[in-house]
C-alpha positions in Angstrom: -12.1 29.1 0.7 -12.3 26.2 -1.8 -10.0 23.3 -1.0 -8.4 20.7 -3.1 -8.8 17.1 -1.9 -5.5 15.4 -2.8 -4.7 11.7 -3.0 -2.9 10.9 0.2 0.4 9.1 0.8 -0.4 6.4 3.3 3.0 4.7 3.4 6.6 5.7 2.9 6.9 3.7 -0.4 3.5 4.5 -1.7 3.6 6.4 -5.0 0.1 5.9 -6.4 -3.1 4.1 -5.6 -6.7 3.6 -6.6 -9.9 5.1 -5.2 -12.3 2.2 -4.7 -15.3 4.0 -3.3 -16.5 7.5 -2.9 -18.5 7.6 0.4 -20.0 10.9 -0.5 -21.7 12.1 -3.7 -21.2 15.4 -5.5 -23.3 18.1 -3.7 -23.1 16.3 -0.3 -22.1 18.2 2.8 -18.9 16.9 4.5 -17.9 17.3 8.1 -14.4 17.5 9.3 -13.2 14.0 10.2 -15.9 12.3 8.2 -14.9 9.4 5.9 -14.8 10.8 2.4 -13.4 8.0 0.1 -11.7 4.6 0.2 -8.2 4.0 -1.1 -6.7 0.7 -2.0 -3.1 0.8 -0.9 -0.5 -1.9 -1.6 -1.5 -3.7 1.6 -5.0 -2.6 2.8 -8.2 -0.8 2.3 -8.1 2.6 4.0 -10.8 5.2 4.6 -9.7 8.7 4.0 -11.2 11.3 6.3 -11.9 14.9 5.6 -9.7 17.4 7.4 -12.1 20.3 6.8 -15.8 20.7 6.3 -17.8 22.1 3.4 -19.7 20.9 0.3 -18.2 18.2 -2.0 -18.7 20.4 -5.1 -16.8 18.3 -7.7 -15.3 14.8 -7.9 -12.4 14.7 -10.4 -11.2 11.1 -10.1 -13.8 8.3 -10.5 -13.7 4.9 -8.8 -11.1 2.5 -10.2 -8.7 5.0 -11.7 -5.0 4.9 -10.5 -3.7 8.3 -9.5 -0.3 9.5 -8.2 0.1 10.7 -4.6 -0.7 14.4 -4.3 -3.0 14.6 -7.3 -6.3 16.5 -6.8 -9.2 14.1 -6.8 -12.0 16.5 -5.7 -12.9 20.0 -4.5 -14.7 21.0 -1.3 -16.2 24.5 -1.2 -17.9 26.7 1.4 -21.1 28.6 0.7 -21.0 30.9 -2.3 -17.9 29.4 -3.9 -17.9 27.7 -7.3 -15.4 25.5 -9.1 -14.3 26.9 -12.4 -13.3 25.1 -15.6 -9.8 26.2 -15.0 -9.8 24.5 -11.6 -11.0 21.2 -13.1 -8.5 21.4 -16.0 -5.6 22.0 -13.6 -6.7 19.1 -11.4 -7.1 16.8 -14.4 -3.7 17.7 -15.7 -1.5 18.1 -12.6 1.8 19.7 -12.7 4.9 17.6 -11.9 5.1 19.3 -8.5 1.5 18.4 -7.6 1.7 14.8 -8.9 4.8 14.3 -6.8 2.8 15.1 -3.6 3.5 18.8 -3.0 0.8 21.4 -3.2 0.8 23.6 -6.3 -0.7 27.1 -6.7 -4.3 27.8 -6.3 -6.5 26.2 -3.6 -4.6 24.8 -0.6 -4.1 21.1 -0.5 -6.6 19.1 1.7 -6.4 15.5 2.4 -6.5 12.8 5.0 -4.2 12.1 7.9 -6.4 9.6 9.7 -7.3 6.2 8.2 -9.8 3.6 9.2 -11.1 0.3 8.0 -13.1 0.0 4.8 -13.6 -1.8 1.6 -14.1 -1.3 -2.1 -17.0 -0.6 -4.5 -18.1 0.4 -7.9 -21.7 -0.5 -7.3 -25.2 0.8 -7.6 -26.0 3.8 -5.4 -28.0 3.0 -2.2 -27.1 -0.7 -1.9 -26.3 -1.7 1.7 -23.1 -3.8 1.6 -20.0 -4.1 3.8 -16.8 -2.6 2.4 -15.2 -6.1 1.9 -18.3 -7.3 0.1 -18.2 -4.4 -2.2 -14.5 -5.0 -3.0 -15.0 -8.7 -3.7 -18.0 -7.8 -5.9 -16.0 -5.4 -8.0 -13.1 -7.7 -8.4 -15.2 -10.6 -9.5 -17.8 -8.7 -11.6 -20.7 -9.4 -9.3 -23.8 -7.1 -9.5 -24.7 -6.4 -5.9 -28.2 -5.4 -6.9 -28.9 -9.1 -7.8 -27.9 -10.3 -4.3 -30.0 -10.7 -1.1 -28.0 -9.7 2.0 -27.9 -11.9 5.0 -26.3 -9.3 7.3 -28.1 -7.0 9.8 -30.9 -5.1 8.1 -30.4 -7.0 4.8 -26.8 -5.8 4.4 -24.8 -7.7 1.9 -21.8 -9.3 3.6 -18.7 -11.1 2.4 -20.3 -14.5 2.6 -23.1 -13.4 0.2 -20.6 -12.3 -2.4 -18.5 -15.4 -2.0 -21.6 -17.5 -2.6 -22.3 -15.6 -5.8 -18.7 -16.0 -6.9 -19.0 -19.8 -6.4 -22.2 -19.9 -8.4 -20.7 -17.9 -11.2 -17.7 -20.2 -11.3 -20.0 -23.2 -11.4 -21.9 -21.7 -14.4 -18.6 -21.0 -16.2 -17.4 -24.5 -15.6 -20.6 -25.9 -16.9 -20.4 -23.8 -20.0 -16.9 -24.9 -20.6 -17.9 -28.5 -20.3 -21.0 -28.3 -22.4 -19.7 -25.8 -24.9 -22.6 -23.4 -24.0 -22.3 -19.7 -24.0 -23.3 -18.3 -20.6 -23.6 -14.8 -19.4 -19.9 -14.6 -18.5 -18.6 -15.8 -21.9 -17.5 -12.3 -22.9 -15.0 -12.3 -20.0 -13.4 -15.6 -21.2 -10.8 -16.1 -23.9 -10.5 -19.2 -25.9 -7.0 -20.7 -25.5 -7.6 -23.9 -27.4 -10.3 -26.0 -29.1 -11.4 -27.7 -25.9 -10.4 -25.3 -23.2 -11.1 -21.8 -21.9 -9.4 -19.5 -19.5 -10.6 -16.5 -17.6 -8.4 -13.4 -17.0 -8.8 -12.1 -13.4 -7.6 -8.5 -13.1 -4.9 -7.9 -10.5 -5.9 -6.1 -7.4 -3.5 -3.4 -6.1 -2.4 -5.8 -3.3 -1.5 -8.6 -5.7 0.1 -6.3 -8.2 2.4 -4.7 -5.6 3.1 -8.0 -4.0 4.1 -9.5 -7.3 6.4 -6.6 -8.1 8.1 -6.7 -4.7 8.7 -10.4 -4.6 10.1 -10.3 -8.1 12.4 -7.5 -7.1 13.4 -9.3 -4.0 14.2 -12.6 -5.7 16.0 -10.9 -8.5 18.1 -8.4 -6.5 18.5 -10.0 -3.0 21.1 -12.8 -2.8 19.1 -15.5 -1.0 20.6 -18.5 0.8 18.7 -21.0 2.9 19.4 -22.9 6.2 17.0 -25.7 7.2 16.7 -27.6 10.5 14.4 -30.2 11.9 13.5 -29.6 15.5 12.5 -32.1 18.2 9.0 -30.7 18.9 7.9 -33.2 21.6 8.2 -30.6 24.4 6.8 -27.9 22.1 3.6 -30.0 21.6 3.3 -30.6 25.3 3.9 -27.0 26.1 1.3 -25.7 23.7 -1.2 -28.3 25.0 -0.7 -27.1 28.6 -1.2 -23.4 27.5 -4.4 -24.3 25.7 -5.8 -26.1 28.8 -4.9 -23.2 31.0 -6.5 -20.7 28.6 -9.7 -22.8 28.4 -9.9 -22.8 32.2 -9.2 -19.1 32.6 -11.0 -17.9 29.5 -7.8 -16.2 28.3 -6.4 -16.0 24.8 -5.4 -19.3 23.1 -1.7 -19.4 22.3 -1.0 -20.9 18.8 2.1 -22.5 17.5 2.7 -19.4 15.4 2.6 -17.2 18.6 5.2 -19.4 20.2 7.4 -19.3 17.2 7.1 -15.5 16.9 8.1 -15.1 20.6 11.1 -17.6 20.1 12.1 -15.7 16.9 12.0 -12.4 18.8 14.2 -13.7 21.6 16.6 -15.1 19.1 16.8 -11.8 17.1 17.5 -10.0 20.4 20.4 -12.4 21.0 21.7 -12.1 17.4 21.3 -8.4 16.3 23.1 -9.2 13.1 19.9 -10.9 11.9 17.7 -8.0 13.0 19.1 -5.8 10.3 18.8 -4.5 6.7 21.1 -3.6 3.8 21.4 0.0 2.7 23.7 2.0 0.6 25.5 3.3 3.7 26.1 -0.1 5.1 24.3 -2.7 7.3 21.6 -1.0 9.4 21.0 -2.9 12.7 17.5 -2.2 14.1 17.0 -1.2 17.7 13.5 -2.6 17.9 12.5 -6.3 17.3 9.4 -6.1 15.2 8.2 -9.5 13.8 5.9 -9.6 10.8 3.5 -12.5 10.5 2.5 -13.5 7.0 -1.3 -13.9 6.8 -3.6 -15.2 4.1 -6.7 -13.0 3.4 -9.4 -12.9 0.7 -7.5 -9.9 -0.8 -4.1 -11.6 -0.9 -1.0 -12.0 1.3 -0.5 -9.4 4.1 2.3 -9.1 6.7 1.2 -7.1 9.7 3.8 -6.6 12.4 4.0 -7.5 16.1 5.9 -4.5 17.5 8.6 -5.0 20.2 7.9 -8.7 20.3 11.0 -9.6 22.3 9.7 -7.4 25.2 6.1 -8.9 25.2 4.9 -11.8 27.2 3.8 -14.9 25.2 0.2 -14.1 26.1 0.6 -10.5 24.8 2.1 -11.8 21.6 -1.0 -14.1 21.2 -3.3 -11.2 21.9 -1.6 -9.0 19.3 -1.6 -11.6 16.6 -5.2 -12.4 17.2 -6.2 -8.8 16.8 -4.1 -8.5 13.7 -5.7 -11.7 12.2 -9.2 -10.4 12.9 -8.4 -7.1 11.3 -6.8 -8.8 8.3 -9.8 -11.1 7.8 -12.2 -8.1 7.9 -10.0 -5.9 5.6 -9.4 -3.4 8.5 -5.6 -3.4 8.7 -4.2 0.1 9.0 -0.9 1.3 7.4 0.6 1.4 10.9 0.0 -2.3 11.3 2.5 -3.0 8.5 5.2 -0.5 9.5 8.7 -1.1 10.9 9.0 -4.8 10.5 12.5 -6.2 11.0 11.9 -9.9 10.3 9.1 -12.1 9.1 7.6 -15.5 10.0 5.6 -17.4 7.5 3.8 -20.5 8.8 2.2 -22.9 6.2 2.0 -25.9 8.6 -1.7 -25.5 8.9 -2.0 -26.3 5.2 -0.1 -29.6 5.6 3.2 -28.2 4.1 6.3 -29.9 5.5 8.9 -27.4 4.4 9.4 -24.5 1.9 11.7 -21.6 1.0 10.2 -18.2 1.5 11.1 -15.0 -0.3 12.6 -12.3 1.9 10.4 -9.2 2.6 12.8 -6.3 1.9 14.4 -4.4 3.5 14.5 -7.2 6.1 17.5 -9.6 6.2 15.6 -12.8 6.8 12.3 -14.7 6.8 11.5 -18.0 8.6 9.4 -20.6 6.8 7.7 -23.0 9.2 6.4 -26.4 8.2 3.8 -28.5 9.9 4.2 -30.4 13.2 4.4 -34.1 12.2 4.8 -37.4 13.9 7.7 -39.5 12.6 9.8 -42.4 13.7 12.9 -41.2 15.6 15.7 -42.8 17.6 15.9 -41.9 21.3 18.3 -43.6 23.7 19.0 -46.3 21.1 15.3 -47.1 20.7 13.0 -46.4 17.7 10.0 -44.4 18.9 7.4 -42.0 17.5 8.2 -38.3 18.0 7.0 -34.9 17.0 9.2 -33.0 14.5 8.9 -29.7 12.6 11.0 -28.3 9.7 12.2 -24.6 9.8 13.9 -22.9 6.9 15.6 -19.6 7.2 16.0 -17.4 4.1 18.9 -14.9 4.5 20.1 -11.9 2.7 23.8 -12.8 2.0 24.7 -9.1 1.9 23.7 -8.7 5.5 24.5 -12.1 7.1 26.7 -15.0 6.2 26.1 -18.7 6.8 27.8 -18.9 10.2 25.7 -16.0 11.5 22.5 -17.5 10.2 23.4 -20.9 11.7 24.0 -19.4 15.1 20.6 -17.7 15.0 19.0 -21.0 14.1 20.8 -22.8 16.9 19.4 -20.3 19.4 16.0 -20.6 17.9 16.2 -24.4 18.2 17.0 -24.2 21.9 14.0 -22.0 22.6 11.6 -24.2 20.6 12.9 -27.5 22.0 12.7 -26.0 25.6 9.8 -23.6 25.2 9.2 -23.1 28.9 12.2 -20.7 28.7 10.0 -18.3 26.7 7.9 -17.6 29.8 10.9 -17.1 32.2 
């Protein structure tokens, strides 16, 4: 029986997406559970697996085209079956029911429940390249057939594409300086007599992120609370943990890990901060799930440490390390982003002293963390050098008021200024 391959819904808020790579060609046999195509969601690259076997008779949706959830993107048939022109016409012009995600009449819907890591590509057939390398190549207009892979077996990896991107930028800059017309001049638009600009297409991640932060900043009434903490004990505590992990071979605990654990404990003590606004009222969450903002080649992502208040500090560090590795490799799964109740954004490693972060709806707050810095301070009437760090809490004023936010920050301060309490 012929089956429709439909574009899957990989998140509660997902309404459409883009196929970035077909892992099978028309005419190929497909096994149940075998990766079939790669979807770019609002947060990650996801491999979509076949839920039945057969022959991939017809691909309806090509790479790079945005389609709504539920639309037919291909057909799989068993021996002796054929795809008619009516099947193709119906798939190319889906009914409102089908486009909304429900199955229509005809062949039963077939899709993907399981997801795995992958990348993106609109590249020449047969080229060996990692999924992330393919995605970067497509976004930056790099022809993979011109690259020599440095990975195993000559596979093109992310670093090879990044080197090509840098070389391309250097050529563009040289052309702009000399007035020459290079091979990329068609992609550039003149904005003035002596300057040029290049338009870089938005990836799905950046497009959705832009839409969401705009909606948040426009519709969520933000207010901000900033404190400077005495971080002398925090610095000593972290140094002792690093020495212990180096001796034992265990996971290294970062400042972000300590802050995530302190935030989780503070949220458990102040459930009014571990909440969200809804039409029915303020919804207080039972679980404490802390999102950690991470920078990746594909843009900002916020994977979530689940039940962070119940985890040991070492377990928090292990989970964040796994999430960072997956984020760097483009292997985060939809479940890695789900159910966040609060977010931590640390830009201290970039030398930022303080900043105001935009709330990640439907959460009620986000903590912006600045760098650890040594400054002159007064202790016991004497001027000495001490460690300090600036923390800024962004709050949704519909959910919490200033006093509630201040009490949360006071608890957080106590944990960070006496971090040994986090392991008790």
